[in-house]
N, C-alpha and C positions, 0 to 999 in steps of 0.2 A: 552652476551658472558662471563661475569664475573661468571655466575653460572656454565658454562661449566669449566672454569679454576679452580674455587674453587673445584668442584667435582674431577677433575683429580689431583689437588694438595693434597687433604686431603685423598683420597682413593687410596692407592697404588695398591691394587689388581684390582680395576676397571680401573686404568691407564694402567696397563700392559695388561688387557683383551682388552681394547679399542685399544691400540697401536697394539697389535697383529692382531686384527681384521682389522684395517686400512691396515696394510702391507699384509694381506692375501687377502682382497678384491682387493687391487691394483694388486696382482698376478693373480687373476681370470681374470682380464680384460687386463693385460699387454700384453698378447700375441695374443689378438684378431686381431689387423691389421696385425701382422706379419703372422699369420695363414692363414688370408683371402688372403694376398699377395702370400703366398707360394702355396695355393691350386689353385688360379687363374692361376699362372705361369705354374704349372704342368698339369692342366686339360684344361685350356682355355674354360671353360663353366660357365655360370651363375648359373645353378642349383646346381653346386658343392658348391657354397657359401651358398645356402639355406640349403643344407645338413649339412654344418658346423654349422649354427646356430641351426639346429634341434639337432645336436649331443651335443650342449652346454646346451640346455634348457630341452630336454627330460629326461636326467637323474635326474635332480632336481625334476621332477614330480614323476618318477618311484621309486627312492631310498629314498625319504624323509620318508615314513612309516617305512621302516627298520631302518633309522637313528634315529627316535623317540624311538624305542625299545632299541637300543644301548644306547642312551642317558639316558634312565631310568634304565638301568640294570648295566652299567659300569661306571667307573670314567669319568666324563665329561671332565676334563682337559686333561686326557690321550687321549680321542678321538680327541680333538682339535690338540694336538701335533702330533699324529700319522697321521691325515688327512693332515696336513702341510708337514710332512716328506715325505709321499707317493706322494703328489702332486709335490714336488720338483723333485723326481725321475721321475715321469711321464712326466713333461714338458721337461726334458732333453731328453726324447725319441723323441721329435720333431726333434732333430738334425739328426736323422736317415732317415728322409723323404727327399729323393732325386729326385724321378722320379714318373711318373704316376703309376708304379707298387706298389708304397708305399702309394697310397692314403688311402687304407683301414687302414694302420697303423695310419695315421694321424686322421682319424675318431675314430678309437678305443681309441687312446690316449686322444682325446678330451672327449669322453664319460667317460672314467676312471677319468679324472681330475675333471669333474662336478659331477660324482657319489660321489667322495670324498668330494667335496664342499657341497653336500647334506647332508654328515655326519657332516660337520662343523657347519652349520647354526643352526639346531635346538639344538645342544648341547651348542652352545654359547648363544642362546636365553634363554635356560633353566637355565644356570649357572649364568646369569646376576643377578637374584633375590637372589642368594646365596652370592654375594659379594657387593651388593648395598643395602643400608638401604631403607625402604619403603618411606621415605620422599624424597629420591633422585631418585626414579624410572622414574618420568617424565623427569627429567634433563638427566639421562643417556639414556633413549630411544630416546629423541629428539636428542641428539648428535649422536646417532647410526643411525638415520634416515638421518641426514644431512651427515654423513660420508659415508653411502651407496651410496646416489645420487652423491656425489662428487667423490668418487673413481670410479664409473662407467664411468663418463666422463673423469676424470684425468687419470685413468689407461690406458684406450684406447689410449688416446692422447700421453701419455708419451711413451707407448709401440711402438706406430707408429713412434714417433720421433726418438727413439733409433734404430728402424729397418731401417729407412730411412738414418740415418747418419752413423751407425756402422755395419749394416747388420742384417739380421734375426737371425743368429746364436747368435749373441751378446744379442739380445732381449730375446731369449729363455734361455740362461745362466742366465741373470739378473732376469728373471722371476722365475727360480729355486731358485736364491738366496733370493728373497723376501719371499718364503715359509719357507726356512731355518731360516731366521731371525725371522719371525713370530713365528715359533715353539719355539725358544729360548726365545722370549719375554713372550709368554704364559706360559712357564715353570716356570716362576716367580710368577705366580698367585697362591695364597694360597686358595684353596676351602675347605670350612668347611667339616669335616668328615661326618657329617650327610647326605651329598648328596650321598655318595658312596653306592653301593649295594642296590639301591632302590627297586629292584624287586626280588621276590621269584624265585627259579629256576624252572620254569614251562614250559620253551620252548618258542622260538622267536614268533611262530605263535599264541600261547595262549596269549603271551604278548601283541601282536598286536590287537587281539580281545578284550582283556581286556581294552585297551585304548579306542576302539571305544564304548565299553559298558559303560565306564565311561561317555563319551560324550553324549551318547544316554540317560543316566539317568540324566544328568545335561543340560537340554535344554538351560538354560541361558548361561552357559559357551560355549555350542556348538554355539549358536547365536553370542557371542562375537568373537569366533574363525573364524567365517565366514565374519567378518566385513572387514578386509583387502582385502580378495578376492573379496568382493562386490565392494569395491572402485577400486581395480585393474581392474575390468571389464570396468571401465570407464577411468581411467587415464593411463592405459597401452597404449591405442591408441594415446593419446595426446602426449606421449613421442616420438612417431614416427612422428606425424603430425608436431611437432615443427621443425623438420628438413625441411619439405616442406615449412612451413611459413618462416623460415630464408632464404632459397634459392630463393623462387619464389615471396613471397609477401613483405618481409621487408628486402632485402639485404642493408647493410649499404652503403649508397652512399653520405653521407654528405662530403662536400669538405675538412673539417678538418680531416675526417677519411680517405678519399681516398688517401690523401698524404702519408699515412703509410700502407694502405692495398691495395693489388692488387685487381683489379676488379673481378677476378675469386675467390678471397677469401673473398668477401664481405658478402656472405651467412654464411661462417664459423664464421666470426667475429660476426655477429647478433646472431648466435646460442651460441657463447660463453657468450654473454650478457644475453641470456635467461637462461643458466645454472647458471650464477651468481645469478640472481634474484630468480631462483628456489631454490638454496642453502640457500639464505636469508629466503625464506618463509618456507621451511621445517625445518630449524634450529631455527628460532626465533619465528615462529608462535606458536608452542605448549607451549613454555615458557610464552608467553604473555597470551594465554588463560588459563594456569594453575594459573598464578597470579590473574586472574579475577575470575575464577571459583573455584579454590582450587583443592584437590586431593581425596576427599571421592568418593566412587563409583557412587553415584547419580550425582554428579557434573562432574565426567568423562564422564557419558553417555550423559549429556547435551553438553559436549564439543564435542563428536562424532556427535551429531546432528548438532551443529554449523559447524563442519568440512564438512559435506555432503552439507550443504547450500553454504558455501564458495566455495567449490570445484565446484559444478554445476554451481553457478553464475560466477566463473571465467572462466570456459570453455565456457559458452555462451558469455561472454565478448570477448574471443579470436575470436570467429566467426564473430564479428561485429566490432572489433577494427579498426578504419580508419588509425590510426598512430602507429609507432612503440612504442612510449612511452606509449600509451594506451594499446597496446598489453602487454607490460612488467607489467603494473599495473594489467591486467587480469591474467597474469602468477603468480604475487605475491599473488593475492587473491586465486587462484586455489591451489597453493603450500601450503599456510597457512592451507587451508582445508585438503589437502591430508596428510600433516605432522601431523596435529592434529588427524585425523582419525587413522593414523599408530601408532602414539605414545600412545594415550589414550586407544586404544584397547589392545595394548601390555602390558600397565601397569595393566589394569583390569585383564588380564590373569596371570600376574605374582603375582598379590595380591591374586587372588581367587583359583588358581590351587594348590592342594597339590604337594609337591615336588616329590613324586613317580610317578605322572602322567605328570609332566610338560614337559618332553622331547617329549613324544608322542603327546601331544596336540600341541605343537609348530611345530612339524613335520607335523601334519594334517593341521594346519593353513598355513605353507609354501607350502604344496602340493596344496592346493586350490588357494593360491596366484599365483603360477606358472601356473596353468591351466587357470584361468581367464585372466591372463596378456596375455597368448598366444592367447587366444580366442579374446580378445580385439584387439590385433595387427593385427591378421588376418581379423577381421571384418573391421577395417580401410582401409586396402588394398582392400577388397572385394568391399566395396561401391565406392571406387575410380575407381576401374577397371571395375566392372560389370555394374555400372549405371552412369559412367563418372561423379561423383560428384566431385566438387571442394573441396579444403581443408577446406573452410569456411563452406560448407554445412555438411561435415562429422563431423566437430567440434561441429556445432549446434546440430547434432543428438545425439552425445555423451553428450552434455551439458543437453539436455531434458532427456536423459537416466539416467544422474546423479540425476535429480530430482525424477525420478521413484524409483531409488535405495534408495535415502533419505526418500522417502515416506514409503518404506517397512521398513526401519530402525525405523521410527516413530511408525509404527504399533507394531513392536517387543518391542520397548521401552515402549509404553503404556501398553502393556500386562504384561511386566515385572515390572512396576513401583510399584505396590503394594508390591511385594517381596523385591524390592530394599529398599523402605521406612521402611519396617518392619524388614530389615536386615535378612530376611529368606535366601536370596541367598548368604549371606556374610559368607565366610569360610576362616579362616587363611591359608595362603600360606603353612605353615609347618605342617598342620594338618595330 
């Protein structure tokens, strides 16, 4: 943790960028429970909740390619600020949803909010290498990975608590305030001038095609940009299955805990511990592996290999863990692996991609990640519903699938190894 604190203390630009991202991600998830409660109340149908989640995830997939073009054409800090300001205005619109006749408005506003989030994420990933020294990229990305997973859980929890205590309207107003605060914090980030105006004025569609042409001509970078998506095809399902494990397999029933936790909340308490261990794994794992392996491209690729091994092994451990402590140990192993895959692949891209292409490549990576995560989540539900598999069986299936994905990565690594050793694939990020 000292490395995180040192980076935040010595790098003011990154400190403001990170803080703005924390607040912005909190805002993304803050209104989840309030929105779900609102739509359930005015529609009284379960399918409406499914549509709500579709409205949250689909824009991330559809708008990310456009976001990449904008991130490479315009000032990235401006994109971040405008995205936050427009999201603040958008979530205030939820206050207008009062009856079933307004359901369409709730969906439309949700789509708009996450379309704007799709603009925020690639621009933020692209600007990170502009404000962080190469030696600090692993630490910065590890902190980002830890922050993302923490804000997903914490944002939804805090939003639900505010909605329960003070009402939905208060939750929506506070949500808008988080985006305004994020915009103010990010406005204090000083982005180097060389980042601006990265593209010639040739039209958005041609810019989009140009980005894909670059990836097609750089198969090594294309492969690295697919790493997170490949990992998400496995770990996306586990993030959902953890809820079932907590509720049905390992609810906390120890006498010392039951004194403070109601029986109906024992699953929630178990899930909270799972999230704590997950945060430790994703936050500390990449830093430990960096100390062991170093930060040159070849070592980072070996780190990704280790990450896939740990991820698959940890997931298989979840499927057979007889006790909750051993399940937590499997969770720690899994999240050290997923955190390492996430962080080391991001660092490689930030090192290797020329600045003028960085926004579009990160947008492509985010698009693939969103797609594979959705497929993984749907797959977990499919095997449970269609084949009546238990949560352990489904976890075992995804654990073995993790080994398959890891094997595919090894094939890619082996084929790229001569170029990595000879540094033929190495290109400075600011070329």
